C-alpha positions in Angstrom: -17.1 19.2 -8.0 -17.1 20.2 -11.7 -13.7 20.8 -13.4 -12.0 20.8 -16.7 -8.7 19.7 -17.2 -6.1 20.2 -20.1 -3.7 17.6 -20.0 0.0 17.8 -22.4 -0.2 15.8 -25.4 3.0 13.5 -24.1 0.9 12.6 -21.2 -1.2 10.3 -23.2 1.4 9.5 -26.1 1.2 5.5 -26.1 4.4 3.1 -26.5 5.0 2.0 -30.0 4.9 -1.7 -28.4 1.2 -0.8 -26.8 -0.2 0.2 -30.1 1.8 -2.5 -32.0 -0.1 -4.8 -29.1 -3.6 -3.4 -29.6 -3.4 -4.4 -33.4 -2.8 -8.0 -32.4 0.9 -7.9 -33.3 2.9 -10.3 -31.1 5.7 -8.3 -28.9 8.5 -10.7 -30.4 7.7 -10.1 -33.5 10.0 -8.4 -36.0 8.5 -5.1 -37.5 9.5 -4.6 -41.2 11.2 -0.9 -41.4 8.8 0.4 -43.6 5.9 -0.2 -41.1 8.5 1.1 -37.9 9.0 4.2 -40.2 5.2 4.9 -40.6 4.7 4.2 -36.8 7.3 6.7 -36.1 5.7 9.3 -38.2 2.5 8.7 -36.7 3.4 9.1 -33.3 5.3 12.1 -34.0 2.1 13.6 -35.7 0.1 12.7 -32.6 2.2 14.8 -30.4 1.9 17.6 -32.8 -1.8 17.3 -33.5 -3.3 16.2 -30.2 -4.9 18.5 -27.6 -6.0 16.3 -24.7 -8.6 17.6 -22.2 -11.1 16.3 -20.2 -14.0 17.0 -17.7 -15.4 15.5 -14.5 -18.2 16.3 -12.3 -19.5 14.4 -9.2 -22.7 13.6 -9.0 -24.7 11.7 -6.2 -26.0 8.1 -6.1 -29.2 9.0 -6.6 -28.4 11.2 -9.6 -26.4 8.2 -11.4 -29.3 6.1 -10.9 -31.3 8.1 -13.4 -28.4 8.2 -15.8 -27.7 4.8 -15.4 -31.0 3.9 -16.1 -31.0 6.2 -19.4 -34.0 4.7 -21.6 -34.7 1.5 -20.0 -32.3 -0.5 -22.6 -29.6 -1.7 -20.2 -29.1 -5.5 -20.0 -31.3 -6.6 -17.0 -28.5 -7.8 -14.7 -25.2 -6.1 -15.4 -21.7 -5.4 -13.0 -22.1 -1.5 -13.0 -25.9 -1.5 -11.6 -24.5 -3.7 -8.4 -21.3 -1.8 -8.2 -22.2 1.9 -8.1 -24.4 1.6 -5.2 -21.8 0.8 -3.2 -19.0 3.4 -4.2 -18.0 6.2 -2.2 -17.8 8.8 -4.6 -18.9 8.9 -8.4 -17.7 11.0 -10.9 -18.9 11.4 -14.7 -16.1 12.1 -16.7 -15.7 12.5 -20.5 -11.8 13.1 -22.6 -11.0 14.0 -26.0 -7.8 14.4 -28.2 -9.7 17.0 -30.2 -10.2 16.9 -33.6 -7.0 17.8 -35.7 -5.9 14.1 -35.2 -9.0 12.6 -36.8 -8.7 15.5 -39.6 -5.4 14.6 -40.3 -6.7 10.7 -40.5 -9.4 11.7 -43.1 -6.7 13.5 -45.3 -4.1 10.7 -44.9 -6.7 8.3 -46.5 -8.0 10.5 -49.1 -4.1 11.3 -50.0 -3.5 7.8 -50.5 -1.6 7.2 -47.5 -3.4 4.4 -46.2 -0.5 3.1 -44.0 0.6 6.3 -42.0 -3.6 6.8 -41.9 -4.3 3.5 -40.2 -1.1 3.7 -38.1 -2.2 7.2 -37.2 -5.7 6.0 -35.9 -4.1 3.2 -34.2 -2.2 6.1 -32.2 -5.1 8.0 -31.4 -7.4 5.1 -30.4 -4.5 3.9 -27.8 -3.9 7.7 -27.0 -7.5 8.1 -26.0 -7.4 5.2 -23.8 -4.2 6.1 -22.0 -5.9 9.8 -21.6 -9.1 8.1 -19.8 -6.5 6.5 -17.6 -4.7 9.0 -16.8 -7.3 11.1 -15.7 -8.5 7.7 -13.5 -5.2 7.6 -11.8 -5.1 11.4 -11.2 -8.7 11.2 -9.5 -7.6 8.4 -7.6 -4.1 10.0 -6.7 -2.0 7.2 -7.7 0.4 9.2 -10.0 4.0 9.9 -8.9 5.1 13.5 -7.8 8.6 13.7 -8.1 8.7 17.7 -9.2 5.9 19.0 -7.8 4.4 21.9 -9.3 6.3 21.1 -12.7 4.3 21.7 -15.9 5.7 19.3 -18.9 6.7 21.4 -21.8 4.1 20.7 -24.3 5.9 22.5 -27.2 8.6 19.9 -27.3 8.8 17.4 -30.2 9.0 13.4 -29.6 12.1 12.1 -28.3 13.9 11.0 -31.2 16.0 8.7 -29.0 12.9 7.0 -27.9 11.6 7.2 -31.6 14.5 5.5 -33.1 13.7 1.9 -32.2 10.3 1.0 -32.6 10.8 -1.6 -29.9 11.8 1.3 -27.2 8.7 2.3 -25.5 8.1 5.7 -26.4 8.5 8.8 -23.6 8.6 12.3 -24.4 8.8 13.6 -20.7 11.1 12.8 -18.2 8.9 12.5 -15.8 5.1 10.6 -15.3 1.7 12.8 -15.3 0.6 13.3 -11.6 -2.1 15.2 -10.1 0.5 18.1 -9.5 1.6 18.1 -13.5 -2.0 18.5 -14.4 -1.4 22.2 -15.7 -3.9 25.2 -17.1 -6.7 23.4 -14.7 -9.8 25.4 -15.6 -11.7 25.2 -12.2 -15.7 26.1 -12.7 -17.9 27.4 -10.4 -15.6 26.7 -7.4 -14.8 23.7 -7.9 -12.3 21.4 -6.0 -9.2 20.4 -8.1 -9.0 17.1 -9.6 -5.8 16.8 -7.5 -7.7 16.8 -4.2 -10.0 13.8 -5.1 -7.9 11.5 -3.7 -8.2 13.1 -0.1 -12.2 13.3 -0.5 -12.3 9.7 -1.5 -12.5 7.2 1.6 -9.5 5.5 2.5 -8.8 2.0 1.2 -11.0 2.5 -2.3 -9.6 2.7 -5.9 -11.4 4.2 -9.0 -12.2 2.2 -12.2 -13.9 3.6 -15.2 -17.0 2.0 -16.9 -18.8 3.3 -20.3 -21.9 3.4 -21.9 -21.6 0.5 -24.8 -19.8 -2.1 -22.5 -20.7 -4.4 -19.6 -24.5 -4.3 -20.3 -24.7 -0.5 -20.1 -26.4 0.4 -23.3 -25.1 2.8 -25.6 -28.0 5.1 -25.8 -26.8 5.9 -21.9 -25.0 8.5 -23.4 -27.6 10.7 -23.5 -28.6 11.1 -20.1 -24.8 10.8 -19.4 -24.6 14.2 -21.9 -27.4 16.0 -20.2 -26.0 15.4 -16.8 -22.5 16.2 -17.6 -22.1 18.5 -20.4 -19.4 17.9 -22.3 -20.1 20.3 -24.9 -18.2 22.7 -23.0 -14.8 20.8 -24.4 -16.1 20.2 -27.6 -17.4 16.7 -27.3 -20.7 16.4 -29.0 -23.2 13.3 -29.5 -24.4 12.2 -32.6 -27.7 10.6 -33.3 -26.3 7.0 -33.1 -25.1 7.9 -29.7 -21.3 8.3 -31.1 -19.2 11.0 -30.1 -17.5 13.8 -32.2 -14.6 13.8 -32.1 -14.9 10.3 -32.8 -11.4 9.8 -30.8 -12.9 10.5 -27.0 -14.3 8.5 -24.1 -17.0 9.3 -21.6 -18.4 7.0 -18.6 -18.4 7.3 -15.1 -15.5 6.9 -12.3 -16.6 4.9 -9.7 -14.3 5.1 -6.2 -15.2 1.9 -4.4 -13.3 -0.8 -2.4 -11.2 -3.3 -4.8 -13.5 -6.1 -4.0 -16.8 -4.1 -5.1 -15.1 -3.9 -8.4 -14.6 -7.9 -9.2 -17.0 -9.5 -11.1 -17.2 -12.7 -13.1 -17.6 -12.5 -17.2 -20.1 -14.7 -17.2 -23.0 -12.3 -18.0 -24.8 -13.1 -21.0 -23.5 -10.1 -23.2 -19.6 -11.1 -22.2 -19.6 -13.7 -25.0 -20.0 -11.5 -27.5 -17.3 -9.1 -25.7 -13.8 -9.2 -28.2 -11.6 -7.3 -26.2 -12.0 -8.7 -22.4 -10.2 -6.1 -21.1 -12.2 -5.8 -18.0 -9.8 -9.0 -16.9 -6.7 -6.9 -17.1 -8.5 -3.9 -15.4 -9.8 -6.0 -12.6 -6.0 -7.9 -12.0 -4.5 -4.1 -12.0 -6.8 -3.1 -9.3 -6.2 -5.8 -7.0 -2.5 -5.8 -7.7 -2.0 -2.4 -6.8 -3.8 -3.2 -3.5 -1.7 -6.3 -3.0 -4.4 -8.7 -3.2 -5.1 -11.8 -5.5 -7.4 -11.8 -7.8 -10.1 -14.8 -8.5 -12.7 -14.8 -11.2 -13.9 -16.6 -13.9 -12.9 -16.3 -17.6 -16.2 -17.4 -19.5 -16.2 -21.7 -18.2 -12.9 -21.7 -17.1 -11.7 -20.8 -13.6 -8.8 -18.1 -13.9 -6.8 -17.0 -11.1 -4.6 -13.8 -11.2 
């Protein structure tokens, strides 16, 4: 399976609340109107300029072991090293919102519009993460499908009612994206559509994504990943520093495994340097989706979720 998937821009449009939360703004804090107005404008610009696209390619476990090994710079012990051998399916992936958003951010900063440039950058980062999450959900078959065969209109502008109040989550589509809403699928070499991944994945398994640069997988792992996936086909290239271009891109592997396989404690040596700890909420979400309780260690304090 190897497939290119194009998403409508509103499928990965983050809510205003999510953008502010990612910047460390408490949910109960009142947002000054100038910032609220700039954020509304940033959300509109995202809808106008983003061109979300992704590529996925199935890879056998033995071949992924070589990709993961990379240049031999991974942490001596890491979560993914113990997770991927137990996977029922492995999919290399890369997603991007395109380069137009990044170009506009640069233009805004050059023009002295630092407020709007900063907020558009924040929206773009949240939107790219949301895009990767959407691809993960589609591969796992967890998206709702209330309007089978219907594709959201990507040419419509943002919902003015939703954007009027910054505390209201922004939604521009009348229904959530699901595998049947992907639209404009570019199937390569007779591959199986992403929407059918759920049918090929062993029962009881869930997809979770892992990326180079996180959880002990060294950033130089991008080189082996790019050689195997070839995301240049959708416009993503790799710099000498192993950062991607466009900058608002995410790559990695989608691992289909039972929920307990994905569970790990964040007590690895590299965990203390991590400033986000997003693995905690992602593991908890996997457990909650299956109706089970998650128990893990948060650094030196045992936490149950």
